[in-house]
C-alpha positions in Angstrom: -66.8 -155.0 40.7 -69.0 -152.7 42.6 -67.8 -151.9 46.2 -70.0 -154.3 48.7 -70.9 -151.8 51.1 -73.2 -153.8 53.3 -71.1 -156.2 53.6 -67.8 -153.8 54.3 -70.1 -151.8 57.3 -70.5 -155.4 58.7 -67.0 -156.0 59.1 -66.0 -153.0 59.8 -69.1 -153.1 63.1 -66.5 -153.5 65.8 -64.0 -151.0 64.9 -66.8 -148.2 64.5 -69.8 -149.3 66.3 -68.5 -146.0 68.9 -69.2 -144.0 66.3 -72.6 -143.4 65.7 -72.7 -141.3 68.7 -70.3 -138.9 67.0 -72.5 -136.0 65.1 -69.7 -135.4 63.2 -69.2 -138.9 61.3 -72.7 -139.4 59.8 -74.0 -143.1 59.4 -72.7 -146.5 60.7 -72.0 -147.4 56.8 -70.5 -144.0 55.6 -67.8 -144.7 59.1 -67.3 -148.5 57.3 -66.4 -146.5 54.2 -64.3 -144.5 55.6 -62.0 -147.2 57.5 -62.6 -149.5 53.9 -61.0 -146.3 51.8 -58.1 -146.4 54.2 -57.9 -150.3 54.0 -57.5 -149.9 50.1 -54.9 -146.4 50.4 -52.9 -149.0 52.3 -53.0 -152.3 51.1 -53.7 -154.0 53.6 -56.2 -157.1 52.9 -59.5 -156.1 54.9 -59.6 -159.9 56.5 -56.4 -159.4 57.9 -56.9 -156.0 59.5 -59.8 -157.6 61.3 -58.3 -160.3 62.5 -55.5 -158.0 63.8 -57.9 -155.9 65.3 -59.6 -158.8 67.0 -56.6 -159.3 68.3 -55.9 -155.7 69.8 -58.8 -155.1 71.0 -59.3 -154.6 75.1 -55.8 -155.2 76.0 -55.7 -152.3 77.9 -57.5 -149.2 78.8 -56.6 -145.6 79.3 -57.1 -144.2 83.0 -58.6 -140.8 83.2 -55.6 -138.9 83.0 -55.2 -141.2 79.6 -59.1 -140.3 78.4 -58.0 -136.5 78.1 -56.5 -137.4 75.2 -59.9 -138.6 73.2 -61.4 -135.6 74.6 -59.1 -133.5 72.8 -59.5 -135.0 69.4 -63.2 -134.5 69.9 -63.2 -131.1 70.5 -60.7 -130.1 67.5 -63.2 -132.3 65.2 -65.9 -130.2 66.2 -63.3 -126.9 66.0 -62.8 -127.9 62.5 -66.2 -127.7 61.5 -67.7 -125.0 63.8 -64.3 -122.4 63.1 -63.1 -123.2 59.5 -65.7 -124.5 57.1 -65.3 -121.2 55.4 -61.9 -121.4 54.4 -60.7 -121.2 51.0 -59.2 -124.8 51.8 -62.6 -126.4 53.1 -61.4 -128.3 55.7 -63.5 -131.5 56.6 -63.0 -134.3 59.4 -60.5 -136.7 58.9 -61.5 -140.4 58.3 -58.3 -141.6 58.6 -58.0 -144.6 60.7 -55.4 -143.4 63.4 -57.9 -140.8 64.5 -61.2 -143.0 64.2 -60.0 -145.9 66.4 -59.7 -143.0 69.2 -62.9 -143.3 70.0 -63.2 -146.7 69.8 -62.8 -148.0 74.1 -61.7 -151.3 72.6 -58.8 -149.6 70.7 -58.2 -146.1 72.4 -55.5 -147.5 74.4 -53.4 -147.9 70.6 -54.0 -144.2 70.7 -52.8 -143.4 73.8 -49.9 -145.7 73.7 -48.7 -144.1 70.3 -49.1 -141.0 72.1 -47.5 -141.7 75.1 -44.3 -143.6 73.5 -43.3 -141.3 70.7 -41.6 -138.7 73.3 -39.3 -141.4 73.3 -39.5 -143.6 70.5 -39.9 -143.4 66.5 -43.5 -145.1 65.5 -41.7 -147.8 64.1 -40.3 -148.7 67.0 -44.2 -148.0 68.8 -45.5 -150.7 66.4 -42.9 -153.4 67.6 -44.4 -152.5 71.2 -48.0 -153.0 70.7 -47.1 -156.3 68.5 -45.0 -157.3 71.1 -47.9 -156.3 73.8 -50.5 -158.7 71.5 -48.3 -161.2 71.7 -47.3 -161.4 75.1 -48.6 -164.6 76.7 -46.1 -164.3 79.8 -43.8 -167.2 80.4 -40.9 -164.6 81.6 -40.2 -165.8 85.1 -36.5 -166.7 84.2 -35.7 -164.3 81.3 -37.9 -162.5 78.5 -37.3 -164.9 75.4 -37.4 -163.5 71.8 -38.6 -166.4 70.7 -39.9 -166.6 66.8 -43.9 -166.0 66.4 -45.0 -166.8 62.9 -47.9 -164.4 63.1 -45.6 -161.4 64.1 -44.7 -160.6 60.6 -48.1 -159.9 59.2 -49.1 -158.3 62.0 -46.3 -156.3 62.2 -47.0 -154.6 58.4 -50.4 -154.0 59.9 -50.0 -152.4 63.1 -46.9 -150.4 61.5 -49.6 -149.1 59.2 -52.2 -148.2 62.1 -49.5 -146.6 64.3 -48.0 -144.4 61.9 -52.2 -143.0 61.1 -52.1 -142.2 64.6 -48.9 -140.5 64.6 -49.7 -137.8 61.3 -53.0 -137.7 62.4 -52.8 -137.4 66.4 -49.7 -136.9 67.2 -48.2 -134.5 64.9 -50.7 -132.2 65.3 -49.9 -131.9 68.5 -52.3 -133.9 70.3 -50.1 -135.1 73.1 -50.6 -136.3 76.4 -48.5 -134.6 79.2 -44.5 -135.1 79.6 -43.3 -137.2 83.0 -44.0 -135.1 85.9 -41.4 -132.5 86.8 -40.2 -134.6 90.1 -39.0 -137.2 87.2 -37.3 -135.1 84.6 -34.4 -134.9 86.1 -33.3 -138.5 85.8 -31.6 -140.2 83.0 -34.2 -141.7 80.3 -33.6 -145.5 80.4 -35.8 -147.3 78.4 -36.9 -150.9 77.8 -36.9 -153.3 74.3 -40.5 -154.1 73.3 -40.4 -157.2 74.7 -40.0 -156.4 78.0 -41.8 -153.4 78.1 -44.9 -155.9 76.6 -44.1 -159.0 79.5 -44.3 -155.9 82.2 -47.3 -154.0 81.3 -49.3 -156.3 79.9 -48.2 -159.0 83.6 -50.0 -155.7 85.6 -53.0 -156.4 83.2 -53.3 -159.4 84.2 -51.9 -159.3 88.2 -54.8 -159.3 90.4 -52.4 -158.0 93.4 -49.8 -155.2 93.8 -46.9 -155.3 91.3 -43.2 -154.3 92.6 -40.8 -153.3 89.9 -37.0 -153.6 90.5 -34.6 -151.6 88.1 -31.2 -150.8 88.2 -31.9 -147.5 86.5 -35.2 -145.2 85.9 -37.3 -146.8 82.9 -38.8 -143.3 81.4 -40.8 -145.1 79.0 -42.6 -147.8 81.3 -43.3 -145.0 84.1 -45.3 -142.9 81.5 -47.5 -145.5 80.0 -48.2 -146.4 83.7 -49.2 -143.0 84.5 -51.9 -143.2 81.5 -52.9 -146.6 81.8 -52.5 -147.9 85.5 -56.1 -147.2 87.3 -54.5 -147.7 90.8 -51.9 -146.1 93.1 -48.5 -145.6 91.1 -45.4 -145.6 93.4 -41.8 -144.4 92.4 -39.1 -144.1 94.7 -35.3 -143.8 94.2 -32.1 -144.9 96.4 -34.7 -145.6 98.9 -36.2 -142.1 98.9 -40.0 -141.9 97.4 -39.8 -139.8 94.7 -43.9 -139.7 93.9 -47.0 -141.0 94.7 -49.8 -140.4 92.1 -53.6 -142.1 92.8 -54.4 -142.4 89.3 -57.7 -144.1 89.9 -59.9 -145.7 92.1 -58.6 -149.1 91.8 -57.6 -150.8 94.9 -54.5 -151.9 93.2 -50.5 -150.5 94.3 -47.7 -150.3 91.3 -43.6 -149.3 93.0 -41.3 -149.1 90.7 -38.2 -149.7 92.7 -35.0 -147.7 91.1 -31.6 -148.7 93.0 -29.4 -145.7 90.9 -29.5 -142.7 89.8 -28.0 -141.3 86.9 -27.8 -137.3 85.2 -29.1 -136.4 82.4 -25.9 -135.9 80.8 -24.6 -139.3 82.2 -22.9 -142.0 79.6 -21.3 -144.4 81.4 -24.3 -145.9 82.9 -25.6 -147.7 79.5 -22.4 -149.8 80.0 -23.5 -151.0 83.7 -26.2 -153.5 84.9 -29.5 -152.7 83.9 -31.6 -155.7 85.3 -35.1 -155.6 85.5 -37.6 -157.8 87.6 -40.7 -157.9 88.3 -43.1 -159.2 90.9 -46.7 -159.6 92.1 -48.1 -159.8 96.0 -50.8 -161.3 96.1 -51.8 -161.9 100.4 -49.0 -163.7 101.8 -47.4 -164.9 98.1 -44.7 -163.0 96.3 -44.5 -164.5 92.9 -41.4 -163.1 89.7 -42.8 -162.7 86.6 -40.5 -161.2 84.5 -36.9 -161.2 85.1 -34.9 -158.9 81.9 -32.6 -155.4 81.4 -33.1 -152.6 80.5 -32.4 -151.7 76.5 -28.7 -150.1 76.5 -28.8 -150.0 72.9 -31.6 -147.5 72.5 -31.6 -143.8 73.3 -34.4 -141.8 74.2 -35.5 -138.8 71.5 -39.1 -137.4 71.1 -40.6 -137.8 68.2 -43.8 -135.5 69.6 -43.5 -131.7 68.3 -40.8 -129.6 69.4 -40.6 -125.5 70.2 -38.5 -123.8 67.7 -34.6 -123.7 68.1 -34.6 -126.9 70.7 -32.7 -128.9 68.7 -31.5 -131.9 71.1 -33.6 -134.2 69.8 -33.1 -133.1 66.2 -29.2 -134.1 67.0 -30.0 -137.2 68.7 -30.2 -140.1 66.7 -31.9 -143.6 68.2 -28.9 -145.3 68.5 -26.6 -142.6 70.1 -26.1 -139.0 69.9 -24.7 -137.6 66.3 -23.8 -134.1 67.0 -23.7 -133.7 70.4 -20.5 -132.4 70.7 -20.1 -129.0 71.1 -19.5 -127.2 74.5 -21.9 -124.7 75.7 -19.8 -121.7 75.0 -19.0 -123.1 71.3 -23.0 -123.4 71.2 -23.8 -119.8 72.4 -20.9 -118.7 69.7 -22.5 -120.8 66.6 -26.2 -119.0 68.1 -24.7 -115.5 68.4 -23.7 -116.0 64.6 -26.6 -117.4 63.6 -28.8 -114.0 64.7 -26.5 -112.0 63.1 -26.8 -113.8 59.9 -30.6 -114.3 60.3 -30.6 -110.2 61.1 -28.5 -109.5 58.1 -31.0 -111.7 55.9 -34.1 -109.6 57.1 -32.3 -106.4 56.4 -31.3 -107.4 52.8 -33.2 -104.3 50.5 -35.5 -106.0 47.7 -36.9 -105.2 44.5 -39.8 -106.2 42.8 -39.0 -109.2 40.3 -40.4 -108.0 37.4 -42.1 -111.0 35.5 -45.0 -113.1 36.0 -43.3 -115.3 38.0 -44.9 -114.9 40.7 -43.9 -114.5 44.7 -39.8 -114.3 43.5 -38.4 -110.9 44.5 -34.9 -109.7 43.2 -32.4 -108.8 45.9 -29.0 -105.8 46.3 -27.2 -107.3 49.1 -25.1 -104.4 49.4 -27.9 -101.9 48.9 -28.2 -99.4 51.2 -32.0 -98.6 50.4 -33.9 -99.9 53.3 -37.4 -98.7 52.6 -38.5 -102.3 51.2 -36.2 -105.2 52.6 -36.6 -108.8 53.4 -38.3 -108.8 56.3 -41.2 -106.9 55.3 -42.3 -110.3 53.2 -42.7 -112.5 56.7 -45.5 -112.5 58.9 -43.6 -112.6 62.1 -40.2 -111.7 63.9 -38.6 -114.8 64.5 -37.6 -115.4 68.2 -34.5 -116.6 67.8 -33.2 -112.7 67.5 -34.2 -112.3 71.1 -32.4 -115.8 72.2 -29.9 -114.5 74.9 -26.3 -115.7 74.0 -23.8 -113.2 75.1 -21.7 -110.6 72.5 -18.8 -111.1 70.3 -17.8 -108.2 68.6 -16.9 -108.4 64.7 -15.3 -105.6 63.0 -16.5 -105.1 59.4 -19.4 -106.1 57.8 -21.7 -109.3 58.5 -22.0 -110.2 54.8 -18.7 -110.2 52.2 -18.7 -111.2 49.2 -16.0 -113.7 47.5 -13.3 -113.3 45.3 -15.1 -116.2 43.3 -17.8 -114.7 43.1 -16.5 -112.3 40.4 -15.1 -114.8 38.1 -16.8 -116.8 35.3 -17.2 -120.7 35.6 -14.8 -122.7 34.5 -16.4 -126.0 35.8 -17.9 -128.3 33.0 -19.6 -130.4 35.3 -23.7 -129.6 36.6 -25.5 -129.6 39.5 -28.3 -132.1 39.2 -31.0 -130.2 41.7 -30.3 -126.4 40.3 -29.0 -126.9 36.6 -25.5 -124.9 37.3 -22.4 -125.4 37.3 -20.9 -127.2 40.5 -18.8 -124.0 41.4 -21.3 -121.7 41.6 -24.0 -123.5 43.4 -23.3 -122.6 47.2 -22.4 -125.4 49.9 -21.7 -125.7 53.5 -18.0 -124.7 53.3 -19.3 -121.4 50.9 -21.5 -120.6 53.1 -18.9 -120.0 55.9 -16.2 -117.4 53.5 -19.3 -115.2 53.3 -19.8 -114.6 56.7 -16.5 -113.6 58.9 -18.7 -114.1 62.6 -19.8 -117.4 61.4 -15.7 -118.1 59.5 -14.3 -116.9 63.0 -15.9 -119.3 65.2 -15.5 -122.0 62.9 -11.5 -122.0 62.8 -11.9 -122.0 66.9 -13.9 -124.9 66.9 -11.5 -126.6 64.3 -8.6 -126.2 66.8 -10.3 -128.5 69.0 -11.3 -131.4 66.7 -9.2 -134.2 66.0 -10.5 -135.7 62.8 -8.5 -136.0 59.7 -10.0 -133.3 58.0 -9.9 -130.4 60.6 -6.1 -131.5 61.2 -5.1 -131.0 57.8 -7.6 -127.6 57.2 -9.6 -129.3 54.7 -12.6 -127.4 53.3 -15.7 -128.1 55.4 -17.5 -129.7 52.8 -15.1 -132.4 52.9 -16.1 -133.1 56.6 -17.7 -135.9 58.4 -20.8 -136.8 61.1 -18.6 -136.7 64.2 -16.5 -133.7 63.1 -16.6 -131.1 65.3 -17.5 -128.4 62.2 -19.7 -130.6 60.9 -21.8 -130.4 64.3 -21.6 -126.4 64.6 -22.5 -125.9 61.1 -25.3 -128.2 61.2 -26.8 -126.4 64.5 -26.3 -123.3 62.3 -28.4 -124.3 59.9 -31.0 -125.7 61.4 -31.6 -122.7 63.9 -31.7 -120.3 60.5 -34.1 -122.6 59.6 -36.4 -122.4 62.4 -36.2 -119.2 62.5 -37.6 -118.6 58.9 -40.5 -121.6 59.9 -40.9 -119.1 63.2 -41.0 -116.3 60.6 -43.8 -117.5 57.9 -46.0 -117.9 60.7 -45.2 -121.6 62.1 -45.9 -122.4 65.7 -43.6 -125.4 66.5 -41.3 -128.3 64.7 -42.6 -131.5 63.5 -40.9 -134.5 65.8 -40.9 -136.1 62.1 -38.9 -133.2 60.6 -35.8 -134.9 59.2 -32.5 -132.8 60.0 -31.0 -133.7 57.0 -33.9 -132.3 55.0 -33.5 -129.0 57.0 -29.6 -128.3 56.2 -30.6 -129.0 52.5 -33.5 -126.6 52.2 -31.6 -123.8 54.2 -28.5 -124.5 51.7 -30.9 -123.7 49.0 -32.3 -120.7 50.2 -28.8 -119.0 51.1 -28.1 -120.6 47.3 -30.8 -118.3 45.9 -30.2 -115.2 48.0 -26.8 -115.2 47.4 -26.0 -116.6 44.3 -29.3 -116.0 41.9 -29.9 -112.8 44.1 -33.7 -113.4 44.6 -35.6 -114.8 47.6 -38.7 -117.1 46.5 -41.6 -118.5 48.1 -41.3 -122.1 46.7 -37.9 -122.2 48.0 -39.5 -120.6 51.7 -42.8 -123.0 51.7 -40.4 -126.1 51.0 -38.0 -124.8 54.5 -40.7 -124.3 56.3 -43.2 -126.9 55.5 -40.5 -129.4 55.9 -40.0 -127.8 59.9 -43.9 -127.8 61.1 -45.5 -130.8 59.2 -42.4 -133.0 58.8 -43.3 -134.0 55.1 -40.0 -134.8 53.5 -37.8 -132.6 51.3 -38.3 -135.2 48.6 -41.7 -134.7 48.1 -40.7 -131.2 46.1 -38.4 -132.4 43.6 -38.0 -130.1 40.9 -41.9 -129.7 40.8 -41.4 -126.2 41.9 -39.5 -125.3 38.6 -42.3 -126.5 36.3 -45.3 -124.6 37.1 -45.9 -122.2 34.6 -45.4 -124.8 32.0 -48.0 -127.1 33.5 -50.5 -124.6 34.2 -49.6 -124.0 38.1 -48.5 -121.0 40.1 -47.2 -121.0 43.6 -47.0 -123.4 46.4 -50.5 -122.9 48.4 -50.4 -125.6 51.3 -49.4 -128.8 52.6 -51.3 -131.7 54.1 -50.0 -134.5 56.3 -52.4 -136.5 58.1 -54.3 -134.2 59.8 -52.0 -131.3 59.9 -52.2 -128.4 57.3 -50.4 -125.7 56.5 -51.3 -123.5 54.2 -50.5 -120.0 52.7 -52.6 -117.0 54.9 -53.5 -115.0 51.3 -55.4 -118.0 50.3 -58.4 -116.2 51.2 -59.2 -113.1 48.5 -61.9 -111.8 51.3 -59.9 -110.8 53.7 -58.1 -107.4 54.4 -54.8 -106.7 52.3 -53.2 -105.5 56.2 -53.3 -109.2 56.8 -51.9 -110.2 53.5 -47.6 -110.7 53.5 -46.4 -112.9 50.6 -44.5 -115.1 53.2 -47.5 -116.4 55.4 -49.0 -119.7 57.1 -52.0 -120.4 59.0 -51.2 -123.7 60.2 -54.5 -125.6 60.6 -56.1 -129.3 61.6 -58.0 -131.3 59.4 -58.0 -132.5 55.9 -58.2 -131.0 52.5 -61.6 -132.0 51.2 -60.6 -133.1 47.9 -57.2 -134.4 48.9 -57.7 -137.9 49.9 -54.1 -139.2 50.8 -51.9 -138.3 54.3 -49.6 -136.7 52.2 -50.8 -133.8 49.9 -49.1 -131.1 48.1 -51.5 -128.0 46.6 -50.8 -126.0 44.4 -52.9 -122.6 42.9 -54.2 -122.9 39.2 -52.4 -120.2 37.4 -54.4 -116.7 36.8 -55.9 -117.6 32.8 -56.0 -114.6 30.7 -57.9 -116.8 27.1 -61.5 -115.2 28.1 -62.8 -116.9 24.8 -63.4 -120.0 27.2 -64.1 -118.8 30.4 -67.5 -116.6 29.8 -70.5 -115.9 28.2 -71.1 -113.1 25.7 -70.9 -110.0 27.8 -70.6 -106.1 27.6 -68.1 -105.4 24.6 -65.5 -102.5 24.2 -68.8 -100.2 22.6 -70.5 -101.0 25.8 -67.8 -100.1 28.6 -67.9 -96.4 29.9 -67.2 -94.3 27.4 -64.2 -91.4 28.0 -66.1 -89.4 30.6 -65.5 -87.3 33.8 -63.9 -87.6 37.0 -67.2 -87.9 38.6 -68.3 -92.1 37.9 -65.0 -93.0 39.9 -67.5 -91.9 43.1 -70.2 -94.6 42.0 -70.6 -97.4 44.2 -69.9 -100.6 42.3 -72.9 -102.7 44.0 -72.5 -105.7 41.6 -72.5 -109.4 43.4 -69.1 -111.0 43.3 -69.2 -114.7 44.2 -66.0 -116.3 44.4 -65.9 -120.2 44.4 -62.8 -122.8 44.5 -62.1 -126.3 44.2 -59.3 -129.1 44.8 -58.9 -131.5 41.9 -55.7 -134.1 41.3 -52.7 -133.2 39.6 -50.5 -135.7 40.0 -49.7 -138.5 43.1 -49.5 -136.5 46.1 -50.3 -133.6 44.0 -53.5 -131.3 43.6 -54.6 -128.0 42.4 -56.6 -125.1 44.2 -58.8 -123.3 41.4 -60.1 -120.0 42.5 -62.8 -118.1 40.2 -64.5 -115.0 41.0 -67.9 -114.8 39.2 -69.6 -111.4 38.7 -72.6 -110.5 36.3 -71.5 -112.1 32.7 -68.1 -112.8 33.4 -66.0 -115.6 35.4 -62.4 -116.0 35.8 -60.0 -117.9 37.3 -57.9 -115.8 39.9 -54.7 -116.5 41.2 -54.5 -115.3 45.1 -50.5 -115.5 44.9 -50.9 -112.7 42.2 -52.7 -110.5 44.9 -50.2 -111.4 47.8 -47.4 -109.9 45.8 -49.8 -106.9 44.5 -50.6 -105.9 47.7 -46.5 -105.7 48.2 -46.7 -103.4 45.0 -49.4 -101.3 45.2 -49.1 -97.5 46.5 -51.6 -96.6 49.1 -52.1 -92.5 48.8 -53.5 -91.1 51.9 -54.6 -86.9 52.2 -56.9 -84.7 54.7 -58.7 -83.2 51.7 -62.3 -82.4 52.4 -63.7 -82.9 49.0 -62.3 -86.5 48.1 -63.8 -86.5 44.5 -62.0 -83.0 43.4 -60.3 -83.6 40.4 -59.1 -80.5 38.7 -55.6 -79.7 37.8 -55.6 -83.0 35.9 -55.7 -83.4 32.2 -55.0 -86.9 31.2 -58.2 -88.9 30.0 -59.4 -91.7 31.8 -62.0 -94.7 31.3 -63.9 -95.6 34.5 -64.8 -99.4 34.8 -67.3 -101.5 37.0 -66.4 -104.3 38.3 -68.1 -106.6 35.8 -66.4 -105.1 32.9 -62.7 -104.8 34.7 -63.3 -108.7 35.5 -63.6 -109.2 32.4 -61.3 -107.3 30.2 -58.1 -106.3 32.5 -55.1 -108.3 32.2 -56.8 -110.2 29.5 -54.9 -111.2 26.2 -56.0 -108.6 24.0 -57.1 -105.7 26.2 -58.6 -102.3 24.7 -56.1 -100.2 23.5 -55.6 -97.6 25.6 -52.7 -95.3 24.7 -52.0 -92.4 27.2 -55.3 -93.3 29.0 -55.9 -93.8 32.9 -58.0 -96.8 33.8 -59.7 -96.8 37.0 -62.4 -98.7 39.1 -65.6 -97.4 40.4 -65.4 -97.1 44.3 -65.7 -101.2 44.8 -67.4 -102.3 48.0 -66.3 -105.4 49.1 -62.7 -106.6 49.5 -63.0 -109.5 47.2 -63.3 -107.3 44.2 -60.7 -105.2 45.5 -58.6 -108.2 45.6 -59.4 -109.5 42.6 -58.7 -106.2 40.2 -55.4 -106.0 42.0 -54.7 -109.8 40.8 -55.8 -108.9 37.7 -53.5 -105.4 38.1 -50.5 -107.4 38.6 -49.8 -108.5 34.7 -50.9 -105.6 33.3 -49.5 -102.9 35.6 -49.3 -102.5 39.0 -52.0 -100.1 40.3 -53.1 -97.5 43.2 -55.0 -98.7 45.5 -57.5 -95.5 46.8 -59.6 -95.7 50.0 -62.3 -93.7 49.1 -62.4 -92.1 52.7 -59.1 -91.2 52.9 -57.6 -90.0 50.0 -59.0 -88.0 46.9 -59.2 -88.3 43.6 -56.7 -86.0 42.4 -54.2 -87.5 45.1 -54.3 -90.6 43.8 -53.7 -89.1 40.3 -50.7 -87.3 41.5 -49.5 -90.8 43.0 -50.1 -92.6 40.1 -48.2 -89.3 37.9 -45.3 -89.3 40.3 -44.5 -93.3 40.3 -41.4 -93.8 39.0 -42.7 -97.0 37.2 -44.8 -96.8 34.0 -46.1 -99.6 35.1 -48.5 -98.1 37.2 -51.3 -97.1 35.2 -54.6 -98.1 37.1 -56.5 -96.6 40.2 -58.9 -99.3 42.4 -61.1 -97.1 44.7 -62.9 -98.9 47.7 -64.9 -97.9 50.6 -64.7 -99.9 53.9 -68.0 -98.5 55.2 -69.3 -102.1 56.0 -66.7 -103.5 57.7 -68.6 -107.4 57.3 -66.4 -107.2 54.1 -63.2 -107.7 55.5 -63.9 -111.8 55.8 -60.9 -112.0 58.1 -60.5 -116.0 58.3 -59.8 -116.9 62.1 -56.3 -119.2 62.3 -56.5 -123.0 64.0 -56.6 -122.3 67.7 -57.7 -118.7 67.7 -60.6 -117.8 70.0 
């Protein structure tokens, strides 16, 4: 059945009529189609959606401070097209409803409410608050009644979808309204249940006079909402002392929040005391109470906004109470110090290339002393965990030690499902402790204070349950290391939606590979970083990273969660090699063109070697440069090289990024991840000789290929027979060509990267001859005379 374009646009008129003045959204019909597509993806009935939208329209309006969020969203959308349209992953302005309603003056309050309330509540609770606001009709003079409303269930289904869309497309990208003023952050944050909250804010909206709210405790969520939606004077007093008076708009009205008792942030007894709330309006000489209720004593404030790395309090706090906030400050410092020592050890592990075609996987020597190349060289940043001040703990001996079980053959017949290995050879939290004496000492000290059954009986840590002090300490330890890895790959902060259980699982999997398999690989590092910085669930990865070769894909390229995108920084093959690190992410905002889902994982298409289907008739081996003198290497290769990228769907939430390079008669699929690995392996000799093309004293024969021929034949299934012949490129004039040949050299053999302005041919050949690996058989020469060829792409937020 054909899509009813005109009808849909008309039915969406109320929602998108504010978009016609926004230059990025196109026509009204196109905006209506975006809304329609979102409804289809979310399985929402169009008529139900429009009915819900009409009920929600114009219930509230943000004040001038609240409208700053709309300006931030519009500025970000303009920045997407202005700054990132040339990225390998084409980024476009999101057509999600969560972003669109922020431009409609009748529904923009939904976006500002979600932004404000998710500092204290999860998105599902915010959806309940909005439903209560829509359905509130007053009548709370004696009490807030929790009567059943037949409209609530279908409305909640739609509002929940809208709130989720706002959260992942606005809040999770870092677009937030500010926190409470500094004067109020000292007070313990108490919250209201959704119906009491709705009764007060809607009562303020309806009232024509001043409003007075009396509460036993400081109401953080109500105060925050009024700060960004009330258009008059807001006054807060605590124990008869005025703490803050804010002029929020031009309206000649006052809302006073009078707090009778003050409690510190660390207080817990206040939850069980009287927390009554009363709201009244003053009109002339008339004083009328319109609500009597109480604060929600069962719900604890927990921020779902983005958090700085290593700020773990909200991650470790549940909505119904604190899960693992059981450790003393000294114990927390000891755990943090242990994490610093283990992270330092991890970054200093010597590595050697994993000599297969499996991509960004690097073998480790856990007890090696050669620090020529270490794990830290793979990352783009030094994690700030190592700069935290936690005191000093002196531990004799090495940070890491092998256990007796490492040398024993496994006797277990039970196979661990996720790794496919015997369970007694899979690293667990308890086994991690045994490998690190500094961590073991901390756990033993904490165990003495714990009163749980497992700790008193000296049971293994893997048998401990939530509420145990050792379990709390180990969770904190693994979360710190997970954040450190996410920091090291280039993350900016952590998603408030990130699941701590997922983070612990990811970090444990990384330890398993480092300790048991003695390698570190991009799929595991990417999964860990993606879960933390984007908030995507670890279950979305599953075993997908294990079957990449069979499916024709190679490495993880990007994750999209709403309008938040984290992409491997090596995807752009037109950039300078000095920027390329194997383990590095760019944090971007927008949606990937070709990925319509809110949640999407993108993999690189594997580089092809079957030439018969890739290009037309081109140069044959007979047409290639014959055995020649060294002089051909100095010829500048000026043939055009063009890069094309495309994203296509592979499976549910799973996509492929195909990068192709075309030159002359040939076109080739190139895997950007092999460029990242090749950059690490390549040798870059330098010398001070004047005659940079001098080659006397070298007796081996060579072939010099232009880029066109190399693109078609290097690393092919049927490469030309070369024997003991050195293969060289002409001097390339662009980094696209250099990185492409670097990629094509990876499988067939590593290469020498010769900067024609800083290394002579003779020294490049000596570097080739002096290589310890027989894989080195090619020299790629290039010149940097044209700085425009660098093609360095900015990250989101750079100026």
